[in-house]
Each structure stands twice: as C-alpha cells, then as structure tokens.
C-alpha positions in Angstrom: 0.0 0.0 0.0 1.4 3.3 -0.9 1.5 6.1 1.7 0.5 9.6 0.8 2.8 12.2 2.2 2.2 15.9 2.5 4.7 18.6 2.0 6.3 19.7 5.3 4.9 16.7 7.3 7.1 14.4 9.3 6.2 10.9 9.8 6.7 9.3 13.2 9.8 7.3 13.4 11.2 9.0 10.4 14.7 10.3 10.3 13.5 13.9 10.5 11.6 13.1 13.7 14.6 11.7 15.2 16.8 14.6 14.3 14.3 17.3 15.7 14.0 16.7 19.5 13.2 20.4 20.2 9.9 20.2 18.5 9.2 17.0 20.4 9.8 18.7 23.8 7.6 21.6 22.8 4.8 19.2 22.0 5.1 17.4 25.3 5.3 20.8 27.2 2.1 21.9 25.5 0.4 18.7 26.4 1.4 19.0 30.1 0.4 22.7 30.3 -2.9 21.9 28.7 -3.6 19.1 31.1 -2.5 21.2 34.1 -4.8 24.0 33.0 -7.7 21.6 32.6 -7.0 20.2 36.0 -6.8 23.6 37.7 -10.0 24.7 36.0 -11.7 21.6 37.3 -10.4 22.1 40.8 -11.4 25.7 41.0 -14.8 24.9 39.5 -15.3 22.3 42.4 -13.9 24.4 45.3 -15.5 27.8 44.7 -19.1 26.6 45.2 -18.1 24.9 48.4 -16.3 28.0 49.6 -19.3 30.2 48.9 -21.7 27.7 50.6 -19.4 27.8 53.7 -19.5 31.6 53.7 -23.3 31.6 53.4 -23.7 29.0 56.2 -21.3 31.0 58.4 -23.2 34.2 57.8 -26.6 32.5 58.5 -25.2 31.0 61.7 -24.0 34.5 62.8 -27.4 36.0 61.9 -29.2 33.2 63.9 -26.9 34.0 66.9 -28.3 37.5 67.1 -31.9 37.4 68.3 -34.5 39.4 66.4 -36.9 41.5 68.6 -39.9 43.7 68.2 -39.8 47.1 69.8 -42.3 49.7 70.8 -42.1 53.3 71.9 -43.8 54.7 75.1 -47.2 56.3 74.4 -47.4 59.9 75.5 -51.0 61.3 75.6 -52.9 64.2 77.1 -56.2 63.0 78.5 -59.3 64.7 77.2 -61.9 63.6 79.7 -60.1 64.3 83.1 -59.0 61.8 85.6 -60.8 60.0 88.5 -58.7 59.5 91.6 -59.6 57.5 94.8 -60.2 59.7 97.7 -60.8 59.4 101.5 -63.5 61.3 103.4 -62.6 62.4 106.9 -64.4 64.5 109.5 -63.3 68.1 109.9 -62.1 67.3 113.4 -62.5 64.3 115.7 -61.6 63.4 119.2 -61.5 60.5 121.7 -62.9 61.5 125.0 -61.2 60.0 128.1 -61.8 60.3 131.8 -59.7 62.9 133.8 -60.8 61.8 137.3 -61.2 58.4 139.1 -64.7 57.3 140.1 -67.8 55.4 138.9 -70.0 56.5 136.0 -73.1 58.1 137.5 -75.0 58.6 134.2 -74.5 59.0 130.5 -76.8 61.4 128.6 -76.0 60.8 124.9 -75.8 57.7 122.7 -74.2 57.0 119.3 -75.6 59.1 116.5 -76.5 62.0 118.8 -75.7 65.5 117.5 -74.3 67.6 120.3 -73.1 71.1 120.7 -69.9 72.4 122.2 -69.8 72.1 126.0 -72.9 69.9 126.0 -73.0 67.4 128.9 -72.2 63.9 127.8 -71.9 62.0 131.2 -71.3 62.4 134.9 -68.8 60.6 137.1 -69.3 60.0 140.8 -66.0 60.8 142.6 -66.2 60.1 146.3 -62.5 60.2 146.9 -62.0 63.4 145.1 -64.9 65.0 146.9 -63.3 64.1 150.2 -60.0 65.6 149.1 -61.8 68.8 148.1 -63.6 69.1 151.4 -60.2 68.6 153.2 -58.5 71.2 151.0 -61.3 73.7 151.7 -60.9 73.3 155.5 -57.1 73.6 155.2 -57.5 76.8 153.2 -59.8 78.3 155.7 -57.5 77.4 158.6 -54.5 78.8 156.9 -56.3 82.0 156.2 -57.2 82.4 159.8 -53.7 81.6 161.0 -52.4 84.3 158.6 -54.8 86.9 160.0 -53.7 86.1 163.6 -50.0 86.2 162.6 -50.4 89.6 161.0 -52.1 91.0 164.2 -49.4 89.6 166.4 -46.6 90.9 164.2 -48.1 94.3 164.2 -48.2 94.5 168.0 -44.7 93.2 168.4 -43.3 95.6 165.9 -44.9 98.5 168.0 -43.4 97.1 171.2 -40.0 96.8 169.6 -40.1 100.4 168.6 -41.0 101.2 172.3 -38.1 99.1 173.5 -40.3 96.7 175.3 -39.2 93.6 173.4 -36.0 92.6 171.8 -35.1 92.8 168.1 -35.0 89.0 168.0 -38.5 88.7 169.1 -39.7 91.2 166.6 -37.9 89.3 163.8 -39.5 86.0 164.9 -43.0 87.5 164.7 -42.3 88.8 161.3 -40.9 85.5 160.1 -44.0 83.8 161.5 -46.2 86.1 159.4 -44.3 85.2 156.2 -44.6 81.5 156.9 -48.3 81.7 157.4 -48.6 83.8 154.2 -46.8 81.1 152.2 -48.9 78.3 153.8 -52.1 80.2 152.9 -51.1 80.5 149.3 -50.1 76.9 149.0 -53.4 75.7 150.4 -55.2 78.0 148.1 -53.4 76.7 145.1 -54.2 73.1 146.2 -57.8 74.0 146.6 -57.9 75.6 143.1 -56.4 72.4 141.6 -58.9 70.1 143.3 -61.8 72.4 142.2 -60.5 72.1 138.6 -60.3 68.3 139.0 -63.9 68.2 140.3 -65.0 70.1 137.2 -64.0 67.0 135.1 -66.8 65.0 136.8 -68.8 66.5 134.1 -67.8 65.0 130.7 -68.6 67.6 128.0 -68.2 67.9 124.2 -65.1 69.7 123.1 -66.8 70.9 119.8 -70.1 70.4 118.0 -70.4 67.1 116.2 -71.8 63.5 116.2 -71.2 60.9 118.9 -69.9 57.8 117.0 -68.7 55.7 119.9 -70.0 55.1 123.5 -68.1 52.6 125.6 -69.5 53.3 129.1 -72.5 52.3 131.1 -73.8 53.3 134.5 -71.7 52.0 137.3 -68.6 51.3 135.3 -65.3 52.0 137.1 -63.6 55.0 135.6 -59.8 55.3 135.6 -58.2 58.7 135.1 -55.8 59.2 132.2 -56.2 55.7 130.8 -55.8 55.9 127.1 -57.0 52.3 126.7 -60.5 53.2 127.9 -62.3 55.6 125.5 -65.5 56.9 126.9 -66.8 58.6 123.8 -65.7 59.4 120.3 -66.9 62.6 118.6 -66.6 63.7 115.0 -67.4 67.1 113.4 -69.0 66.3 110.1 -69.7 69.8 108.7 -67.6 70.6 106.8 -65.6 67.5 105.8 -62.1 67.0 104.7 -61.4 64.9 101.6 -57.9 63.6 100.8 -56.6 62.3 97.5 -53.2 61.9 95.9 -52.3 63.5 92.7 -49.5 62.1 90.4 -46.1 63.8 90.5 -46.3 65.1 87.0 -49.7 66.8 87.7 -48.7 68.1 91.2 -47.5 71.4 90.0 -51.0 72.2 88.5 -52.8 72.0 91.8 -53.4 75.4 93.5 -55.1 76.3 96.7 -58.7 77.6 96.0 -59.1 75.4 92.9 -62.5 73.6 92.7 -62.9 69.8 92.2 -66.0 67.6 92.0 -66.2 64.9 94.7 -68.4 61.8 94.0 -69.3 59.6 96.9 -70.3 56.0 96.4 -71.2 54.5 93.1 -70.9 56.1 89.7 -74.5 57.1 89.7 -74.1 58.8 93.1 -74.4 62.5 93.7 -71.4 64.8 93.3 -70.4 67.5 95.7 -68.2 70.6 95.0 -64.9 70.6 96.9 -62.2 73.3 97.3 -58.5 72.8 97.7 -57.5 74.2 101.1 -54.0 72.8 101.3 -51.5 70.4 99.9 -48.6 68.5 101.4 -46.2 70.5 99.4 -44.0 67.4 98.8 -44.1 64.3 96.7 -44.0 61.0 98.5 -40.9 58.9 97.6 -43.0 55.7 97.9 -45.8 56.5 95.4 -44.5 59.6 93.7 -47.7 61.4 94.5 -48.7 64.5 96.4 -51.4 64.6 99.1 -54.2 67.2 98.4 -56.8 68.2 101.0 -60.3 69.5 100.0 -63.0 71.1 102.0 -66.6 69.8 101.2 -69.7 71.3 102.8 -72.0 68.8 104.5 -74.7 70.9 106.2 -77.3 68.2 105.4 -75.2 65.3 106.7 -75.5 63.5 103.3 -71.8 62.3 103.3 -70.6 60.0 106.0 -67.0 60.3 107.3 -64.9 57.3 106.2 -66.8 56.9 103.0 -65.1 55.9 99.7 -65.1 58.8 97.3 -63.7 59.7 93.9 -62.3 63.1 92.9 -62.6 64.3 89.3 -59.5 66.0 88.2 -60.2 68.3 85.2 -58.1 68.2 82.0 -56.6 71.6 82.7 -54.9 70.2 85.8 -53.4 67.2 84.2 -50.0 66.8 82.4 -48.9 64.2 79.9 -49.5 60.5 80.5 -46.7 58.0 79.6 -47.7 54.4 79.2 -46.2 51.0 78.1 -47.8 47.6 77.6 -47.4 45.3 80.4 -45.6 42.7 78.2 -42.6 45.0 78.1 -42.0 44.9 81.8 -39.3 42.7 83.3 -39.9 41.4 86.8 -36.5 40.7 88.4 -35.9 41.0 92.1 -37.5 44.1 93.7 -37.3 46.5 90.8 -39.3 46.6 87.6 -37.2 47.0 84.5 -37.6 47.4 80.7 -35.1 46.6 77.9 -34.2 49.6 75.7 -32.4 49.2 72.3 -30.0 51.9 71.2 -29.1 52.8 67.6 -26.3 50.2 67.5 -28.6 47.4 68.6 -27.2 47.2 72.1 -29.5 46.4 75.0 -29.8 48.5 78.1 -31.9 47.4 81.1 -33.4 50.3 82.9 -35.3 50.5 86.2 -38.7 52.0 85.9 -41.4 53.2 88.4 -45.0 52.5 87.5 -48.0 54.3 88.6 -51.6 53.4 87.7 -52.6 50.1 86.2 -54.9 50.4 83.2 -55.3 46.7 82.6 -53.0 45.7 79.7 -51.0 48.9 80.1 -49.3 50.7 83.0 -48.4 54.3 83.7 -44.6 54.9 83.6 -43.6 57.6 86.1 -39.8 57.4 85.4 -37.1 55.5 83.5 -38.0 55.9 79.9 -38.8 58.7 77.4 -41.1 58.7 74.4 -38.1 58.4 72.0 -36.8 55.1 73.5 -37.3 51.7 71.7 -38.5 49.2 74.3 -38.4 45.4 73.6 -41.7 43.7 73.6 -41.8 40.2 75.3 -38.2 40.4 76.4 -36.3 37.1 77.1 -35.6 36.1 80.7 -31.9 35.7 79.8 -31.7 39.2 78.3 -28.9 41.2 79.9 -27.4 44.8 79.5 -24.9 44.9 76.7 -26.4 42.2 74.6 -26.8 42.7 70.9 -30.1 42.3 69.1 -31.6 42.9 65.7 -34.8 45.0 65.5 -37.5 43.4 63.4 -38.5 45.4 60.3 -42.1 45.4 61.1 -42.3 46.8 64.6 -45.4 46.6 66.8 -47.3 49.9 66.7 -47.6 51.9 69.9 -50.8 50.9 71.7 -53.1 53.8 72.5 -53.3 54.8 76.1 -56.1 53.7 78.3 -58.5 56.6 78.6 -58.7 58.6 81.8 -62.2 58.7 83.0 
C-alpha cells in the first residue's frame, strides 16, 4: 500500500523526527500545560461553590446567633376627659374623750348618732375620793387664812413694842418670820384648793366641739380610771364641713393650686357629686408612690356624706399633664425592681429600672425610667442582659393607645 505524504509533514519514526528533538519537547510541554490548566480549572470549579456555601452558612449562623426583637415606643398622651382618683372622706375634726378623774359612772346622757353642741354634757362621774379631798382642802385653806390673820395681828403688835423698846429685836424678827410663813402656807393651800376644784369640774364630761357621737363605751356603774388611754368613753366627729384627701401624680402636682375647685363623687358612679375646694397640699411628693397629698373642703350641712366613705375626685383636664404608658408585656420582673429593655441605635440592649403608677389593665403608667423616643423590647427574654446585641425586626409593633382617663 502506498503512503501519501504531504509537504512539510514528518512521519513518526522518520529520520527527520529523530533529528528534531526540540519540536518534540515543545509538544510534550504543551500537552502537560494543557492538562494542568484543565485540572486547575476543574479544581477551581469544584472548590469555589463549596467556599461560597461555607460563607453563606457561616453568615446564616451569625445571623441566627443575634436574636430578632420587636420594639415599641412609650405612648405619651394628654387626657381629654379628666381623671378619676380615689379619695378618702374624713371629719373636719374628731376626738377621743377619756376620763380625767377616778370614780364610777353616774350617768350617760347621749348615745351614738347624737348631734351635740360644744360644752354639752355627755356623762357624769361620781368621785367620792375626790370630793373628800376637796372638802379637806377647803378646810385647810380656811384654817391657813385664819392663821395668817392672827399672825399679822401679832406681828403688828410686836413691831410696835419693839419700837417702844419693850421687846428685843430678835422677838420682833421672829413674829415677822411667822407672818411670812403663814402667808406662804395660805397661798399653798389656796393653790391646792384651786387644783382640786378644777379636777372636780372633770366630773362633768362635755363635748369639746359640735359634732356627732360615733362611739360610746360606758355604762352606769362602770369603774372610771383617770388618764387611761385604753378606755375611750366617747368618740366625737365634726362632720360639717368635711375633709377629703386624695393623691395627685407627680407630673400633675405642679398644676394644683389652693382655692381650685374639684368635684367629689361619693359611692357608686350614679351617686351625687359635691363641690370641693382645695384648702392645702402636702407641698411634697411621697418617695414611695411619687404622688402629692391634696386636701379638699366639702360642705356637709345636710349630713349626706358620712365620714370614712369611699369617694372619687374628678381632676379636670386643665390640671393634668402628659401620661406616659407602656404595655405590660414590656415589663421585666426581676428582684425588687421593675425593668424594661431599651435598644439603642447600634442594637445594644440596656436594662433600665422604671417606676410604674396606675394600672390600666393591659397597660401601666410609667412615672420614670423611659422617654417617648426610646425603643422598648416587647416580650423580652428572661436571659436578656445589658450589653447584649439584638436585631430590631423590620415590622415593629405599633404603639398601643393609652387607656382613657375617666
């Protein structure tokens, strides 16, 4: 068979091939470089997807390590319907009446519910021991007075005799001293008599001011012990006018002025309201409740309001400040203090102590600790601590509207 040859071609094994080793090495080098390149391309094509997958997995793991939280800002509102605050009705003045002398109850003249006037007789006490002491003091006072008169007469005579030279100077001085002694005894017995007369006046138990008898603890024949604070004979209350006390929150305390009028509602919501006037305030905020005590004067000429009744004071809108509230599911109960978790711009958590005021059901009034610009975490984790990093959810929970003030 004939072999066709082409110009410039070299047949393998030919003499030309054997005599051109440089071309052969070039061909081998090209084959090796091509194979290496193909291998490198295959290696890169297999490694890059795995590397990317690892990076994605690592990023996902880091993202999952940072918790995602929902936040809410405190709600700040101005009430438009006023505010109802609990109040306490107290008498204008009241007193517990105790015995001032020892004895036995002779009679009582008034019972509970009786309206009495000032100095009206309430009861009488039989005091045999005191009466005996008074009689003795009266006799001593009379005797001392007579002795003083006799001493004055004797001293006058002896002073005249001394001037005449009949008696000595010593005798004259003795009579003068005797007169002074009798003078002092007379004054002492007179003072004792006045004291016993004042004590005897306490046999009559009278009302210190006009009012209503609310307690009677005595009966005829009871043993009465003087100055015993454990045995109250009567209790009296003056019910016209009345004092009504209520506490205003700290943020509204500056708006309360003496002479300002408030409506006082006694009993149920359908009960009658009575006008009240501010007569004084405590002038200080209690550190326990962050409220200020306010005192009202309410007229009660018809005795329609009973002391000790539960009442409600309506605070008008003009006397109220802003109300800051947060949902109850933002509060953290740890130890003695209530806290909330606030997220800053960098996603760092800060636990803050807050002081709450009134409870509106699902919301609470926040008196201190947060501002309206803070972002507070909703449903915070029990393991959440200050300094932790969180991611704020894109769709945040809208601020809940404040519970209306009635």
